[in-house]
C-alpha positions in Angstrom: 2.8 -40.1 13.1 2.0 -37.9 16.1 5.1 -38.8 18.0 7.5 -37.4 15.4 8.9 -34.0 16.3 11.6 -31.9 14.7 14.6 -29.8 15.7 16.3 -27.4 13.4 20.0 -27.1 14.3 23.2 -26.0 12.6 25.9 -28.4 11.5 28.4 -27.3 14.2 25.9 -27.8 17.0 25.1 -31.3 15.7 28.8 -32.2 15.4 29.3 -31.1 19.0 26.3 -33.1 20.1 27.7 -36.3 18.4 31.1 -35.7 20.1 29.5 -35.3 23.5 26.9 -38.1 23.1 23.9 -35.9 23.7 22.3 -32.7 22.5 22.0 -29.9 25.1 20.3 -27.4 22.8 21.1 -24.2 20.9 21.7 -20.8 22.6 17.9 -20.0 22.7 17.2 -23.4 24.3 19.8 -22.9 27.0 18.5 -19.4 27.7 14.9 -20.6 27.9 15.6 -23.7 29.9 14.2 -26.2 27.5 14.8 -27.5 24.0 12.4 -26.1 21.4 10.9 -28.5 18.9 8.4 -28.2 16.1 5.8 -30.5 14.6 5.9 -31.1 10.8 3.1 -28.4 10.4 5.1 -25.9 12.5 8.4 -26.2 10.7 7.8 -23.8 7.9 6.8 -21.1 10.2 9.7 -21.8 12.6 12.2 -21.6 9.7 10.7 -18.3 8.5 10.6 -16.7 11.9 13.9 -17.8 13.3 16.2 -19.0 10.5 15.5 -16.9 7.4 18.5 -17.1 5.0 20.6 -19.2 7.5 22.9 -21.8 5.8 24.3 -25.1 7.1 21.1 -26.1 8.9 20.1 -29.7 9.6 16.7 -31.1 10.3 16.6 -33.6 13.2 13.7 -36.0 13.1 13.0 -37.2 16.6 10.9 -39.8 18.2 9.0 -37.7 20.7 7.4 -40.9 22.1 10.8 -41.7 23.6 10.9 -38.3 25.5 9.1 -36.6 28.3 7.8 -33.8 26.0 5.7 -31.0 27.4 3.2 -29.4 25.0 3.1 -25.7 25.8 1.5 -22.7 24.1 3.7 -20.2 22.2 2.9 -16.6 21.9 0.4 -17.5 19.1 -1.4 -19.9 21.5 -0.3 -22.9 19.3 1.1 -25.8 21.3 4.7 -26.6 20.7 6.8 -29.5 22.0 9.4 -28.6 24.6 11.9 -30.8 26.4 13.2 -29.9 29.9 16.1 -32.2 29.6 19.0 -33.1 27.3 18.1 -34.9 24.1 19.6 -38.4 23.9 21.0 -39.1 20.5 19.2 -42.4 20.5 15.9 -40.5 20.0 17.2 -38.9 16.8 15.8 -41.0 13.9 17.1 -39.1 11.0 19.3 -36.1 10.2 18.8 -34.3 6.8 20.3 -31.1 5.4 17.9 -28.2 4.9 18.7 -26.6 1.6 18.2 -23.0 0.5 16.7 -22.1 -2.8 18.1 -19.2 -5.0 16.0 -16.7 -3.1 17.4 -17.8 0.3 14.3 -19.6 1.4 14.5 -23.0 3.0 13.4 -26.1 1.1 11.7 -28.6 3.3 12.0 -32.2 2.1 8.8 -33.9 0.9 9.5 -36.7 3.4 7.7 -34.8 6.1 
């Protein structure tokens, strides 16, 4: 499903979002002025580059079709989904923990 996009976020950030009723983004999102998302194909690379060994992460599965997503090139030239807005919690379809294996690598669920 092309409209599904994903956000990796830590548990505390998600708890804060639930309390506030919307998700404004992580520090990097606030700094860049948009919320960074990944496609299913991009998730592994995003985890490797930005979250290596990090615990307490969640994977938010989001209906990108509900949002005004802009597809913009990253440094690699690949297009990534960006949102220049807050993320309404209504667009979040599923929240699943991202587990670490014994080597500290993230295990992505086979649901993707």
